[in-house]
Backbone as CSV, one residue per row, in Angstrom:
resi,resn,N_x,N_y,N_z,CA_x,CA_y,CA_z,C_x,C_y,C_z
1,UNK,-11.643,7.996,-3.451,-9.923,7.495,-3.406,-9.906,6.587,-3.875
2,UNK,-8.697,5.994,-4.538,-8.292,4.673,-5.665,-7.007,4.386,-5.037
3,UNK,-7.542,2.998,-3.827,-6.542,2.134,-3.106,-5.632,0.960,-3.557
4,UNK,-4.431,1.024,-3.868,-3.747,0.023,-4.041,-3.298,-0.497,-3.205
5,UNK,-2.707,-2.082,-3.296,-2.259,-2.946,-2.272,-0.645,-2.972,-2.825
6,UNK,-0.058,-2.481,-2.518,1.166,-3.390,-3.059,1.932,-3.660,-2.408
7,UNK,2.713,-4.885,-3.150,3.328,-6.154,-2.483,4.960,-6.095,-3.041
8,UNK,5.799,-6.238,-2.660,6.746,-5.745,-2.799,7.889,-6.484,-2.138
9,UNK,8.815,-7.180,-3.399,10.302,-7.598,-3.303,11.516,-7.222,-2.790
10,UNK,12.236,-6.718,-1.893,13.633,-6.216,-1.608,14.258,-6.939,-1.422
11,UNK,15.500,-6.137,-1.351,17.149,-6.764,-0.770,16.876,-6.851,0.383
12,UNK,17.255,-7.949,0.735,16.816,-8.631,2.039,17.722,-7.491,2.494
13,UNK,18.710,-7.388,3.158,19.982,-6.525,3.799,19.465,-4.857,4.202
14,UNK,18.633,-4.444,3.190,17.622,-3.567,2.552,16.045,-2.989,2.739
15,UNK,15.833,-3.647,3.507,14.192,-3.901,3.623,14.351,-3.002,4.532
16,UNK,15.010,-2.391,5.884,14.339,-1.196,6.595,14.320,0.438,5.480
17,UNK,15.371,0.430,5.034,15.992,1.437,4.036,13.977,2.199,3.134
18,UNK,14.840,0.487,2.425,13.861,0.351,1.504,11.870,0.908,1.905
19,UNK,11.653,-0.077,2.887,10.328,0.258,3.380,10.580,1.852,3.949
20,UNK,11.138,2.860,4.433,10.830,3.739,5.035,11.730,4.999,3.842
21,UNK,12.083,4.384,2.232,12.092,5.487,1.397,10.799,5.470,0.897
22,UNK,9.845,4.234,0.253,9.087,3.969,-0.149,7.926,4.677,1.078
23,UNK,7.723,5.077,2.344,6.384,4.912,2.865,6.841,7.007,3.078
24,UNK,8.160,7.145,2.385,8.056,8.769,2.372,7.116,9.345,0.668
25,UNK,7.408,8.478,0.362,6.803,8.673,-1.114,5.187,9.451,-0.647
26,UNK,4.579,10.724,-1.689,3.461,10.862,-1.167,2.394,9.654,-2.194
27,UNK,1.506,9.734,-1.817,0.377,8.339,-1.667,0.534,6.991,-1.319
28,UNK,2.088,7.376,-0.921,1.752,5.961,0.383,1.682,6.206,1.254
29,UNK,0.198,5.721,2.032,0.069,5.708,3.328,0.151,5.007,4.662
30,UNK,0.991,3.549,4.177,1.399,2.538,5.163,2.520,2.198,4.144
31,UNK,3.242,1.801,5.481,4.483,0.643,5.066,4.801,-0.443,5.839
32,UNK,4.073,-1.847,6.088,3.937,-2.933,6.472,4.941,-4.003,5.945
33,UNK,6.264,-4.316,6.569,7.135,-5.626,6.852,6.485,-6.912,7.467
34,UNK,6.531,-7.905,6.332,5.387,-8.889,6.582,6.770,-10.156,6.325
35,UNK,6.050,-11.201,6.488,6.364,-12.448,6.399,5.532,-12.628,5.269
36,UNK,6.453,-14.220,4.617,5.916,-14.987,3.796,5.836,-14.357,1.862
37,UNK,4.995,-14.542,0.912,6.147,-14.363,-0.477,6.534,-12.757,-0.829
38,UNK,5.910,-11.374,0.220,6.405,-10.387,-0.065,7.403,-9.983,1.449
39,UNK,8.201,-8.990,1.138,9.047,-8.618,1.633,7.983,-7.397,2.510
40,UNK,7.384,-7.042,1.809,6.741,-5.001,2.255,5.324,-5.354,1.890
41,UNK,4.485,-4.745,2.324,3.324,-4.474,1.925,3.253,-2.838,1.834
42,UNK,2.836,-1.968,0.661,2.738,-0.896,0.421,1.441,-0.431,0.522
43,UNK,0.914,0.307,1.214,-1.163,0.802,0.826,-0.714,2.400,0.390
44,UNK,-1.185,2.119,-1.018,-1.408,3.489,-1.756,-2.500,3.599,-2.243
45,UNK,-2.908,5.023,-2.135,-3.919,6.027,-1.763,-3.884,7.275,-2.871
46,UNK,-5.130,7.213,-3.613,-5.095,8.166,-4.541,-6.121,7.921,-5.182
47,UNK,-6.651,10.118,-5.925,-7.498,10.118,-6.275,-7.835,9.961,-7.530
48,UNK,-6.618,9.480,-9.054,-7.397,9.149,-10.345,-6.554,7.835,-10.147
49,UNK,-6.633,7.002,-11.358,-6.255,5.872,-11.992,-5.146,6.357,-11.864
50,UNK,-4.504,7.080,-12.751,-2.943,7.725,-13.785,-2.050,7.983,-12.728
51,UNK,-3.139,8.498,-11.686,-1.897,8.391,-10.297,-1.640,7.367,-9.596
52,UNK,-1.721,6.056,-9.739,-1.382,5.299,-9.431,-0.188,4.603,-10.367
53,UNK,0.142,5.002,-11.239,0.801,4.783,-12.327,2.157,6.388,-11.790
54,UNK,2.244,7.126,-11.946,3.000,8.122,-11.146,3.541,7.804,-10.127
55,UNK,2.759,7.036,-8.985,3.127,6.496,-7.982,3.711,5.299,-7.872
56,UNK,3.679,4.479,-7.917,3.739,2.649,-8.235,4.867,2.885,-9.211
57,UNK,4.637,2.982,-11.263,5.354,2.871,-11.418,6.786,3.461,-11.529
58,UNK,6.495,4.945,-11.643,7.424,5.948,-11.552,7.923,6.349,-10.731
59,UNK,7.691,5.780,-9.112,8.539,6.127,-8.134,8.436,5.082,-7.098
60,UNK,7.675,4.537,-7.155,7.897,3.217,-6.118,9.071,2.395,-6.797
61,UNK,8.679,1.811,-8.081,9.398,0.571,-8.351,10.955,1.371,-8.659
62,UNK,10.684,2.419,-8.225,12.415,2.627,-8.636,13.413,3.054,-7.657
63,UNK,12.512,2.887,-6.236,13.384,2.812,-5.093,14.278,2.248,-5.160
64,UNK,15.814,2.555,-4.851,17.270,1.172,-4.488,16.873,0.083,-3.735
65,UNK,16.722,-0.896,-4.098,16.566,-1.881,-2.931,15.623,-2.758,-3.858
66,UNK,14.579,-2.028,-4.593,13.238,-2.648,-4.538,13.644,-3.972,-6.063
67,UNK,13.113,-5.096,-5.891,13.218,-6.274,-6.775,12.181,-6.381,-8.041
68,UNK,10.680,-6.524,-7.202,9.350,-7.067,-8.197,8.641,-6.298,-7.496
69,UNK,7.533,-6.072,-7.427,5.909,-5.153,-7.252,5.223,-6.034,-8.207
70,UNK,3.685,-6.586,-7.063,3.020,-7.118,-7.642,1.453,-6.116,-7.211
71,UNK,0.754,-5.408,-7.557,-0.370,-4.707,-7.696,-1.314,-5.112,-7.631
72,UNK,-2.145,-4.692,-6.168,-3.598,-5.353,-6.370,-4.593,-3.504,-6.047
73,UNK,-5.623,-4.556,-6.971,-6.583,-2.444,-6.807,-7.548,-2.971,-5.795
74,UNK,-7.827,-1.938,-4.542,-9.160,-2.595,-4.324,-10.314,-2.326,-5.064
75,UNK,-12.146,-2.752,-4.870,-12.573,-1.913,-5.044,-13.963,-1.664,-4.266
76,UNK,-13.186,-2.356,-3.266,-14.623,-1.972,-1.629,-13.158,-1.926,-0.473
77,UNK,-13.670,-1.586,0.331,-13.233,-1.697,1.625,-13.873,-1.751,2.437
78,UNK,-13.752,-2.933,3.409,-14.734,-3.249,5.018,-13.478,-2.840,5.847
79,UNK,-14.094,-2.975,6.903,-13.734,-2.236,7.734,-14.410,-2.724,8.705
80,UNK,-14.346,-3.053,10.002,-14.778,-3.427,11.348,-15.856,-2.434,11.874
81,UNK,-15.303,-0.813,11.808,-15.788,0.479,11.921,-17.381,0.344,10.906
82,UNK,-17.283,0.079,9.554,-17.483,0.264,8.452,-19.060,-0.660,8.409
83,UNK,-18.188,-1.416,9.256,-19.822,-2.716,9.591,-20.690,-2.015,10.522
84,UNK,-20.045,-1.551,11.881,-20.846,-1.348,13.132,-22.033,-0.313,12.512
85,UNK,-21.099,1.078,11.489,-21.784,2.442,11.104,-22.993,0.830,10.590
86,UNK,-23.241,0.595,9.556,-24.160,-0.085,8.701,-24.889,-0.724,9.287
87,UNK,-24.992,-1.136,10.481,-25.402,-1.983,11.112,-26.153,-1.124,12.510
88,UNK,-25.823,-0.184,12.783,-25.825,0.782,14.114,-27.708,1.289,13.834
89,UNK,-27.846,0.825,14.833,-29.768,1.527,16.115,-29.828,2.527,15.879
90,UNK,-28.815,3.067,16.219,-28.530,4.390,16.576,-28.965,4.356,18.497
91,UNK,-29.219,3.371,18.704,-28.935,3.547,20.630,-27.924,3.498,21.420
92,UNK,-27.245,5.000,21.280,-25.592,5.289,22.552,-26.738,5.866,23.028
């Protein structure tokens, strides 16, 4: 599974509607309204790199109210759950 983190700048008065439209796209698993340099952050998870272009370039970027995006592709995922499993001694 390939994960991309997409930082999205949107028309300020349309952020909730833009977020919902993006969240409804196939391949988008979560959308967060955030503070900082971006208005929204979308998590995109797909099976193939080519699918990123379909989701991000062909659909997400064309949502009315999206002004710009910056995409970051994840190399690895780390989480508390993953780290706990890696160091578990199996003594539950």
